[in-house]
C-alpha positions, 0 to 999 in steps of 0.5 A, a space after each residue: 765858649 769855644 777854645 778859639 774865642 778864649 785864645 782871642 780874648 787872651 790875645 786882647 788882654 795880653 796886648 792891653 797889658 803890654 801897652 800898659 807896662 811902664 818898665 822893662 820889669 813889668 813887661 817881662 812879667 807879662 811875657 812870663 805869665 803868657 809865654 813862659 813855661 807855665 804861661 797861659 798861652 803855652 798851656 793851650 799848646 800843651 793841651 792840644 792833645 785834649 782838643 777835639 780832632 775837628 777843632 784841633 786845626 783851627 785852635 792850633 792855627 789861632 794859638 800860633 797866630 796869637 803867639 806871633 802877635 804877642 811876641 811882636 808886641 813884646 819886642 816893640 814895647 821892649 824897644 820903646 821902654 829901653 830907649 826911655 830908660 836909657 834917656 832917663 839914666 842919661 839925664 839922672 847922671 848928667 853933669 851940670 857944668 854951670 854949677 860951682 866945682 868942688 875942690 879936691 881936698 889935699 891930704 897932708 902928712 900925719 903929725 906923728 910922721 911930720 915930727 919924725 921927718 923933721 927930726 930926721 932932717 935935723 940930724 941928716 943936716 948934722 951928718 947923721 945916717 937914718 937907719 931902720 930895723 926889725 920891729 920883731 926883735 930878739 932878746 939879745 938885741 933888745 936887752 942883753 946887748 944893751 947891758 940890761 940884766 936878766 932880772 931887769 923889770 922891762 924884761 917881764 911879761 908885764 912890760 913886753 909883748 913876747 912872740 917866743 919866750 925863753 922862760 927858764 933861761 938865766 941869760 939870753 945869748 945871741 942866737 938863743 934868745 926870746 923873740 919879742 916886739 921891740 920895746 925900743 929902737 935901741 936894737 938898731 944901734 946894736 945892729 949898727 955897731 956890729 955891722 957898720 964901719 966906725 965911726 957911727 953917727 946914726 938915728 933910728 926912728 920907728 914904732 915900738 911896743 910896750 904893755 901900757 894901758 892907753 892914757 893921756 901920757 902912755 900908749 901900747 904902740 908909739 914911735 921913738 927916735 934913738 940916736 947913737 954916736 961912736 967915735 974917738 974922743 967923744 965926751 959928755 960935752 958933745 952929747 950936751 951940745 948936740 941935744 941942746 941944738 936939737 931942742 932949740 931947732 925943734 922948739 925954738 931958739 929961746 928954749 933952754 935945756 938942762 940935764 939931770 943925773 939918771 940911770 939907764 943900763 946901757 949908758 954911764 953916766 946917764 941923764 934925763 934932758 929937760 927943755 924949758 916950758 914954752 907955756 910959762 916961758 920957764 917961770 913955772 907960773 902963768 901971767 895971772 899968777 896961776 901955777 903952769 899946768 904944763 910943767 906943774 910949776 917947775 918951769 921944765 919939761 922932761 923931753 928925753 933920756 941920754 948918756 954916754 954908752 956903757 963900755 960893756 955895750 961897746 965890748 959886746 958889739 966888738 968895739 974897744 972901749 979904750 979906743 972908742 967912746 960914744 953917746 946915745 939918746 932916745 926920744 918919744 915922737 908922740 911926746 915931742 908932738 904933744 909938747 911942741 903943740 901943747 896937745 894934752 892927750 897922746 890918744 888924740 893923735 890916734 883918734 883920726 878926728 880930722 877937726 884936730 888933725 887939720 890944725 897941723 
């Protein structure tokens, strides 16, 4: 068969393939197979040197004509396919305005943040100031300035996340102490006593960190709100009145409070504050006579620790304990949330289960 006839047959086959191509990808494959660097028609052009001299002119003319015809057919088919694909894309992405709309779900504050805000607003109404401080704190502000002795268990590696340890030091001194993730927001109170004018009425909500294994009543990272008052003539009666008001505003006017003697290094005297159980109304038993599981039959639930600020703490912050006195308290925000809404496990607050969180 003459080369000219082969080229003509290639033209007919290529035009047929072009007309059968249903997508731009298929059409591009046809172009590459024929006109690409390794394409069949390109091969004829590259082999012109092997064609006999008497046939070279006719073959060259035919190849160029076929090339022009194929390129024109490719462009025409490409335009048709592009228009069809654009129309299909528009149809697939079209919005049916007759369908019912989907309402955007509004987000809300997380329960932990909501309780923290509620506590802050409560004390702001009493004239307190809300202060914050660093979560990476020094041993001085977290322990020493709060009258915690060098051998206090809370200083141990088993209880505290240290960033920089001062192993071997007998006592931490200001500016030469270990660096740690704060175990309490009490350090904010020390900063306030050092830096702010007296009198001081403040609370310090924020995250704290302890080496606790997560279980229904413990978390390695949780939120705490500590309060401090330093003024002339402050008594334990002021502390009891403030915390009784706090508990009633948070849990309900019908709830009662009681204070039990306790020990904290930074307060003297110290106390644990309890609030009457909201499940059994403080009786310790349910209506069917069963012992209340929430309060374990006591009728009371521990809510926070408190006490009068130890004179040593005031002195280390440059405050004269003969002239000024004060009280301090600290409450776990997750614990308040669980007690307020009868949540049995602290971990439920952090699991991100929207079925649980939407209840609040």
